[in-house]
N, C-alpha and C positions, 0 to 999 in steps of 0.2 A: 505493499499499503504506498501511493507517496507520502511526504510531507501534507499536502495541501488536500478537502474532503471535496470533491469535485461535484458536479450534479446530478453526475452521475451516479457517484456512489451512495449516495442520497435515494436516489430513486431506486435500485438495486437494494439497498438497503429496506425500503418501504416491502418490497415486495418479496426479498428471500428472506425466510423466517433466519435458514443459514448463513447468511453476512452478515443479517443482521448484528448475530451474538459475534463476530468477530471483529464485523467494524466495533461495537460496544466494547470488545475488550481490548483492541488494538488501542481504541484513542484513549480508552483510559488508561494502556499503559501509561503512551505517548504523553498523557494528562502530568501522571505522578510524577514521571522522571523530570517533566519540567519544574516539579513545584518542588520537589527535594532539590534542584539545582539553584532554584532561588532559594530558599532554605538553608543555604550553605554558603553564600553570598555574605560578606561582614558586613555591608554596610545595611540598613534599614530603613526604611524608611515609613512614612504613613501611603505611598502610595506601592510600593512593595508588598507592604501588609495587609493594602485593599483588595490587589493581585493576587496576594497568596488565597486570602477567603474566598476571594470570586472561585478559585480553582479547586479547593476543595470542596464548595458547596456545588461546581458542575461532575467534582470527583464524586460524590455520596450520589447524583441524581443517575449519572452514567453506571454504575455498582449498582443501587437501585431499579434499575430496568434491567440490566442484566440478568441479577435476581427475579423480576417475577418471568422475566423472559424462558427463564430454566424451567421453575416452580411452575410456570401455570403457560401452557403453552397456547392458549389463546382460545376462540371455538374453532370447536371439530365442527363437519360433516359429520350430518346423521346416519 
């Protein structure tokens, strides 16, 4: 997967449950890596703190989506 999410990636994630799971997992990993790098930097500014908080909030949302999709596969055909 490239560094930037494309419209094609988003469209495929909406249609393909297996791709969506991998998409969420890959992007969660990238986000956590970026947050860890930011945390390790010595200088702390209000802007950096805000960005880290925003990233943590997003990571929680991604993790919730991963758990929801894994534990609840959604509507099934009768």
